C-alpha positions as CSV (number, residue, x, y, z in Angstrom):
1,M,62.3,31.9,-7.8
2,D,59.3,33.1,-5.8
3,G,56.2,34.5,-7.5
4,G,56.6,32.5,-10.7
5,P,53.7,30.8,-12.6
6,T,53.6,27.9,-10.1
7,D,52.6,30.4,-7.3
8,L,49.7,31.8,-9.4
9,Q,46.5,31.8,-7.4
10,N,44.0,33.6,-9.7
11,L,43.7,32.9,-13.4
12,H,41.1,34.5,-15.8
13,L,41.1,33.1,-19.3
14,Y,39.2,35.3,-21.6
15,K,38.3,34.9,-25.3
16,W,40.5,31.9,-25.9
17,S,39.4,31.0,-29.4
18,Q,41.4,27.9,-29.9
19,L,39.1,25.0,-30.9
20,G,39.5,21.6,-29.3
21,P,40.1,20.9,-25.7
22,G,41.1,23.5,-23.1
23,P,44.7,23.8,-21.9
24,E,46.0,21.5,-19.2
25,L,46.6,23.5,-16.0
26,E,49.2,21.4,-14.2
27,A,51.7,24.4,-14.2
28,F,49.5,26.1,-11.6
29,P,49.3,23.8,-8.5
30,H,48.4,26.7,-6.2
31,L,45.5,28.0,-8.3
32,C,42.6,29.0,-6.0
33,R,40.3,30.8,-8.4
34,L,39.7,30.0,-12.1
35,V,37.5,32.1,-14.4
36,L,36.8,30.8,-17.9
37,Q,35.0,33.4,-20.0
38,N,34.1,33.4,-23.7
39,C,36.4,30.4,-24.5
40,R,35.6,28.3,-27.6
41,W,37.0,25.0,-26.4
42,D,35.1,21.7,-27.0
43,T,36.0,20.4,-23.5
44,L,37.3,21.8,-20.2
45,P,40.8,20.9,-19.1
46,T,40.8,17.2,-18.2
47,N,43.3,17.6,-15.3
48,M,41.2,19.9,-13.2
49,E,40.9,17.3,-10.5
50,Q,44.7,17.8,-9.8
51,L,44.1,21.4,-8.9
52,T,43.8,20.6,-5.2
53,S,43.9,24.3,-4.1
54,L,41.1,25.3,-6.4
55,K,38.3,26.9,-4.4
56,A,36.2,28.8,-7.0
57,L,35.4,28.0,-10.6
58,T,33.4,30.3,-12.9
59,I,32.4,29.3,-16.4
60,S,30.7,32.0,-18.5
61,T,29.9,32.3,-22.2
62,C,31.6,29.1,-23.2
63,W,29.1,27.8,-25.7
64,N,30.9,24.6,-26.9
65,I,31.2,23.0,-23.4
66,W,28.8,20.1,-22.8
67,S,30.3,18.3,-19.8
68,L,32.3,18.8,-16.7
69,P,35.6,16.9,-16.0
70,T,36.1,15.5,-12.5
71,L,36.5,18.5,-10.2
72,P,38.8,18.8,-7.2
73,R,37.4,18.1,-3.8
74,S,38.7,21.5,-2.7
75,L,36.2,23.3,-4.9
76,E,33.7,25.3,-2.7
77,Y,32.1,27.7,-5.3
78,F,30.9,27.0,-8.8
79,Y,29.3,29.6,-11.0
80,L,27.9,28.9,-14.5
81,N,26.0,31.2,-16.8
82,Y,25.6,32.1,-20.5
83,C,26.6,28.7,-21.8
84,N,24.9,26.0,-23.8
85,D,21.4,25.6,-22.3
86,E,21.6,21.8,-22.3
87,F,24.9,22.0,-20.4
88,I,23.5,24.4,-17.9
89,K,20.4,22.3,-17.4
90,S,22.5,19.1,-16.9
91,C,24.5,20.7,-14.1
92,G,21.3,21.3,-12.2
93,T,19.6,18.0,-12.9
94,V,19.9,15.5,-10.1
95,G,21.4,12.2,-11.3
96,H,23.0,13.7,-14.4
97,P,26.8,13.0,-14.5
98,N,27.5,16.8,-14.6
99,C,25.4,17.3,-11.5
100,R,27.0,14.4,-9.7
101,K,30.4,16.0,-10.3
102,L,29.2,19.1,-8.4
103,E,27.7,17.2,-5.3
104,H,30.6,18.1,-3.1
105,V,30.6,21.8,-4.0
106,R,29.1,23.9,-1.1
107,L,27.8,26.9,-3.1
108,K,26.6,26.6,-6.7
109,E,25.1,29.3,-8.9
110,I,23.8,27.9,-12.1
111,M,22.0,30.6,-14.2
112,R,19.8,29.4,-17.0
113,L,18.9,31.6,-19.9
114,A,15.4,33.0,-19.8
């Protein structure tokens, strides 16, 4: 069947209030764009490295996230804002594990709170 969930290319998860880790995303192998907004997970999905079609990742207002999982080499754009300030800072600090996981990403927008 064409057009089913496995063909999904854009996914926006909004206000997912389940505590604990984020959902695994293996059901979406063709996902190109992922937006995580106002989710209350403790960690991002651990299998994100397997999303080999993922080009853009946005994380916004996810206050409980402190670290990045290994990200796919296909990722070209990363946007981060309105999250835990320590997490945001770590993503822009050279040498920090979170920053190292973003080294291959061509375009990064990391917005710190004022």
